[in-house]
PAVO-202895 format. One record per residue: x, y, z of N, C-alpha, C in turn. Coordinates in steps of 0.1 Angstrom, whole numbers, plus 5000, padded with zeros to 4 digits. Last residue first. Layout:
<rs>
R   nu   nv   nw  cau  cav  caw   cu   cv   cw
R    X    Y    Z    X    Y    Z    X    Y    Z
...
</rs>
This chain:
<rs>
R   nu   nv   nw  cau  cav  caw   cu   cv   cw
R 4554 1193 7676 4562 1173 7669 4561 1163 7688
R 4550 1211 7684 4534 1198 7683 4539 1189 7682
R 4568 1226 7683 4569 1222 7699 4557 1207 7692
R 4568 1236 7647 4577 1231 7663 4576 1225 7675
R 4542 1245 7656 4547 1232 7648 4557 1224 7652
R 4540 1263 7666 4530 1250 7673 4540 1248 7659
R 4559 1280 7661 4564 1280 7665 4553 1264 7678
R 4549 1289 7637 4557 1287 7631 4559 1276 7646
R 4528 1301 7639 4525 1287 7637 4537 1278 7634
R 4533 1319 7655 4524 1314 7661 4524 1298 7658
R 4550 1336 7634 4556 1327 7644 4548 1321 7655
R 4529 1340 7617 4535 1330 7613 4542 1327 7622
R 4514 1354 7634 4508 1344 7626 4519 1334 7632
R 4530 1376 7638 4535 1372 7651 4521 1358 7639
R 4534 1391 7603 4547 1382 7620 4545 1371 7628
R 4501 1395 7612 4509 1385 7594 4523 1380 7600
R 4511 1415 7627 4498 1413 7624 4499 1393 7612
R 4526 1433 7606 4532 1431 7620 4524 1419 7622
R 4511 1437 7580 4528 1428 7581 4527 1427 7597
R 4494 1455 7599 4492 1441 7589 4502 1432 7585
R 4510 1473 7603 4498 1466 7618 4498 1450 7608
R 4523 1485 7578 4526 1477 7591 4518 1477 7604
R 4493 1487 7566 4503 1480 7563 4516 1474 7563
R 4488 1513 7579 4481 1499 7587 4483 1490 7569
R 4508 1528 7576 4502 1522 7591 4501 1517 7590
R 4500 1540 7550 4514 1529 7553 4517 1519 7560
R 4476 1548 7556 4482 1534 7546 4494 1528 7547
R 4490 1571 7570 4475 1566 7573 4481 1551 7568
R 4504 1585 7550 4511 1580 7562 4500 1569 7565
R 4487 1588 7529 4497 1578 7530 4506 1579 7540
R 4477 1608 7538 4475 1597 7535 4478 1582 7524
R 4493 1624 7548 4487 1620 7558 4476 1611 7555
R 4503 1626 7524 4506 1627 7525 4503 1619 7547
R 4472 1651 7516 4481 1640 7507 4490 1631 7517
R 4475 1666 7533 4466 1663 7534 4472 1649 7529
R 4495 1682 7522 4501 1678 7543 4486 1660 7536
R 4489 1689 7503 4503 1688 7501 4504 1670 7513
R 4474 1706 7508 4470 1702 7495 4485 1685 7502
R 4480 1725 7529 4476 1722 7530 4474 1701 7522
R 4501 1733 7497 4511 1737 7515 4495 1719 7522
R 4479 1750 7486 4491 1734 7477 4502 1730 7493
R 4469 1764 7499 4468 1757 7496 4468 1748 7492
R 4498 1783 7510 4488 1768 7520 4479 1764 7518
R 4501 1793 7480 4520 1786 7487 4503 1776 7498
R 4477 1810 7477 4482 1801 7471 4492 1785 7474
R 4483 1829 7499 4467 1823 7499 4475 1810 7489
R 4508 1839 7488 4513 1831 7500 4499 1816 7503
R 4502 1848 7466 4511 1841 7464 4505 1835 7474
R 4483 1870 7478 4478 1861 7470 4486 1852 7469
R 4495 1888 7489 4488 1880 7503 4486 1865 7490
R 4511 1897 7469 4518 1883 7480 4513 1874 7491
R 4500 1913 7456 4500 1899 7455 4503 1894 7463
R 4487 1929 7478 4481 1925 7479 4486 1908 7463
R 4517 1941 7482 4508 1930 7490 4498 1922 7487
R 4517 1956 7459 4520 1942 7462 4517 1938 7470
R 4499 1974 7462 4495 1965 7455 4510 1952 7451
R 4512 1985 7486 4490 1983 7481 4493 1964 7476
R 4531 1995 7472 4528 1993 7484 4515 1982 7480
R 4517 2019 7452 4523 2005 7450 4528 1997 7454
R 4502 2035 7474 4500 2023 7456 4501 2013 7452
R 4528 2042 7480 4521 2036 7491 4508 2028 7484
R 4539 2056 7457 4554 2046 7465 4536 2030 7473
R 4522 2077 7458 4530 2065 7445 4533 2050 7447
R 4524 2092 7478 4511 2084 7479 4511 2073 7467
R 4556 2100 7478 4552 2083 7491 4536 2082 7486
R 4545 2115 7454 4561 2106 7452 4555 2095 7468
R 4537 2137 7465 4531 2128 7451 4540 2115 7453
R 4544 2144 7487 4536 2138 7490 4536 2129 7480
R 4570 2150 7469 4570 2142 7478 4562 2142 7479
R 4556 2172 7460 4559 2156 7449 4565 2154 7457
R 4550 2181 7481 4538 2182 7474 4543 2173 7461
R 4573 2195 7489 4562 2190 7496 4548 2184 7485
R 4581 2211 7467 4592 2202 7473 4584 2194 7479
R 4565 2232 7469 4565 2226 7459 4568 2209 7460
R 4570 2241 7491 4555 2242 7485 4556 2228 7478
R 4599 2250 7487 4592 2242 7496 4580 2229 7496
R 4589 2272 7463 4596 2257 7461 4595 2247 7477
R 4574 2290 7485 4565 2285 7472 4573 2274 7471
R 4596 2298 7501 4580 2292 7508 4577 2285 7493
R 4611 2309 7490 4618 2293 7491 4606 2284 7498
R 4594 2327 7474 4599 2322 7466 4603 2309 7477
R 4590 2338 7500 4576 2339 7496 4585 2323 7485
R 4621 2347 7514 4605 2338 7518 4595 2334 7511
R 4622 2359 7493 4633 2354 7493 4624 2345 7502
R 4602 2389 7498 4598 2377 7484 4608 2365 7489
R 4613 2391 7525 4594 2383 7519 4592 2376 7507
R 4634 2405 7518 4635 2384 7526 4624 2384 7527
R 4629 2424 7512 4639 2415 7504 4637 2403 7505
R 4610 2438 7529 4609 2434 7513 4614 2425 7513
R 4621 2438 7551 4608 2427 7551 4610 2429 7539
R 4645 2465 7545 4649 2447 7544 4638 2435 7546
R 4633 2483 7541 4636 2473 7532 4643 2466 7531
R 4639 2492 7567 4618 2489 7567 4625 2480 7542
R 4662 2486 7581 4647 2477 7579 4636 2482 7578
R 4674 2510 7562 4676 2484 7561 4666 2482 7570
R 4661 2529 7571 4659 2522 7562 4662 2510 7555
R 4675 2527 7600 4657 2528 7597 4653 2518 7578
R 4702 2532 7594 4689 2519 7599 4679 2519 7593
R 4705 2556 7581 4708 2538 7568 4700 2533 7581
R 4697 2573 7597 4690 2571 7591 4696 2556 7585
R 4724 2584 7606 4710 2582 7619 4695 2576 7610
R 4735 2588 7582 4744 2575 7586 4735 2575 7600
R 4733 2608 7565 4727 2603 7564 4731 2592 7576
R 4753 2639 7580 4740 2636 7578 4730 2617 7579
R 4781 2623 7576 4774 2617 7588 4762 2625 7594
R 4782 2624 7548 4777 2606 7547 4774 2607 7570
R 4775 2647 7539 4765 2643 7544 4761 2617 7543
R 4806 2661 7556 4787 2660 7556 4782 2655 7561
R 4821 2638 7528 4818 2634 7550 4801 2642 7555
R 4811 2655 7517 4819 2632 7518 4808 2634 7529
R 4817 2674 7503 4811 2673 7509 4806 2659 7516
R 4853 2665 7500 4846 2678 7512 4835 2676 7518
R 4868 2646 7491 4862 2658 7488 4857 2661 7497
R 4902 2630 7496 4887 2629 7492 4880 2643 7496
</rs>
């Protein structure tokens, strides 16, 4: 080993830590600036994607609401048609019961009247 290397190393060693401490923030700030820029870009992209998804969701919700409104209107129309048919059927049943009671009364009167 060279004789001059050991005294040079002993002379430099006390200053190595201060040199590294002074140089380290420069390198880390560049890396953190790049990382911050990359992270900011990533966050901006994610925000853009979320805004796009939110607007698409809003459009889909509006479309679903319109379809639901049409379905509810159709169900209400069907219910009113079914209700009118039920009323007509009930009236026919009441009329049939009345005719049956009259027929029973007439047949009982005819059998007992003799």
